[in-house]
N, C-alpha and C positions, 0 to 999 in steps of 0.2 A: 758640430758633432765631434765628440772626443773619441779617440781610438782606444780600444781596450788595451790592457797591459800586455796581452799576448801579441797584439798588433805591434806595439812598440818594441817588444823583444824581437819579434820576427823581422822588423825593419833593420835591426842591427846585425842579423845573421847574414852570412855571405850568399845564401841561396844556392849552394852547390847541390843540395838534395842528395848528398852522398851516403847518408845513413851511418856515418862513423860515430855519431852521438848515441846510437842505439835506437833511434826513432826513425820512422818512415818519412823523412824529409824535414826541412827546417821548421815548418809550421807546427807539426806535432811536438817537436822539441821545444819550441817557444811556448806552446800551451802547457807542457809539462813543467817548464821553469815557472810560468805564471802561477801554476797551482802549488808550487813548492815541492814538486815531486822529482825534480832533476836539478843537479848543480849547474852552475854557469860555465863550467870549464871543460865541456865535452866536445867542443868544436875545433878540431885541428885546423880546418881551412880558415876559420876566423882568427885563430892564434891568440896570443896574449893581448894584442890590441883589441880584439873582439871581447875578450873576458873583461878587460878594463872598461869598455863601454857598457857592458851589461851590469857590472858592479856599480858604476856611476848611476845608471838608470834605476837600479833596484835599491841603492843605498846600502850595499853589503860590501864586505872586504873583497879586494881582488885576490884571487887564488891562482896558483900555477895550473897550467894546462894538464889535464889528465892524459898522460902519455900512453895509458893502456888503450886509448881510443885512436891513437896515431900521433904523429909528430908534426910540428909546424914546419912547413917547407914552402918553396915557391909554388904558386898555382900553375897547373899544367893544362894543356889541351890535348885531347885525343886526336890522333891522325891515323887513318887506315892506310896501310900499304896495299894499294888497290890490286896490284898483280898477285898478291898472296890471298886475297879475300875469296872465300868459297861461296859467299851468299847465303850463309846459314840463318841469318836474321837474329841470332842470339844477342848481338850487341844492340840491335834496335829494340828488342823486347825489354832490356834492362835500362835503357837510357831514360832518365827521369824527366827530361825536357824535350823529348822528340828531336834531338839535335843530330840524329843519324838517319839518313834516308837511303833507300834501296828496296830491293824486292828479293823474294826467294830465288836462289841460284843466280843472282845477278850481283855485280859489284856494289858495295855500299860506300858511302862517303860521309864524313862529318861536316856539318855546317858549323864552321869554326866560331862564328860570332855567337852561335846559340849554345856552344859547349860550355858547361860550368866547371869542367875539370874534376868531376866526381870520381872518375877512374873506374866506375862500375863495369864499363864495357871491356876493360882490359882483362879482368878475371873471367868474363863470360865468353871471350873469344877462344874457340877450340884450336885455332891454328896460329895463335900469337901474331896476328897481322896488325895489331894496334900498337902504335908507339906513342909516347908522350913527348910533347914539345912545350917549351916555355910559353905561358900565356902572356900576351902583350899587356903591359901596365895599363894601357888605355881601356882594356876590357875588364879591369878590376875596379869597377865604379858602381855607383848606385843605380844608374839607368840599366846597366846590364843585370844587376841583381834583381831589380824590379821586373824586368822582362823574363828572367828565368823563373821567378815566382809565378808569373802569369802562365807561362808555358807548362809548369808543373801542375798548376790548378786545372788547366784545360785537359791535360793528359789524364789526370786522376778522374775527372768527370767523364771523359770518353771511355776509360776502362770500366768505370762503374756502370755506364750505360750499356756497354757491350756485354758485360757480365749479366746484367738484368735481362737483356734480350736473349742471351743463350739459355738462361734459366726458364724464361717464358716459353721458348721453343721446346725445351726438354719436357716441360710440364704439358704442353699441347700434345706432344707425341705420346706421352704416357697416358693422357686422357683418351687419346684415340685408341690405343691398345686396350685400355681398360674397358672402354665402351664396346669394343668388338668382343672382348671376352665376356662381358656382361650379357651381351646379346646371344652368347653361346653359339656364335657362328664361326666355326673353325677356319673357314676360308678367309673371311674378313680379318680374323685375328692373325692369321699367318701373313696376310698382306700388310697389315699394320705393323707387325713386328719386323718384317723385311724392310719396310720404308724407314722405320725408326732406326734400324741397324745401319742402313745405307747412309742416312743423314747424320747419324751420331758418330 
């Protein structure tokens, strides 16, 4: 079975899932390139070497990195200064590969081997308790990129499932309120509205 062009392009991207390219992750960017809707030079983490690989794959000229998207630099890892962490979970919410663990009002930590260096958590942190450290060269390889891709896919699926579940719950609450109103029973309607407000 042959892989699609988008698969081949995606395999050459660094899987940081950082969004610097203007797309929500490496796969959407790969699909846009495959459709001819995006140039090959929008990935700062991939740098000029990545552009060269994409150009060779697609049989197009190599072009310079689009520096309006960022500059090529060493890959970094996020590290949480734990005694400064307030447990707000904002970093967890933006991490594209679920590389940050913790709970509300409890200290968080980064699973270094799962961090892609996207740096999205740095901007999200309201107390500036996330610092960047150099990513080991041993972590910048295909197995880590493949693992990051899989974590991103799992996270996206989980978020979609949770969103669908929330939408279903809201629809059920609305149906309950509507049924009570239709029955013209003010007591039932008030109870249904109160339950919906409490749960919402």
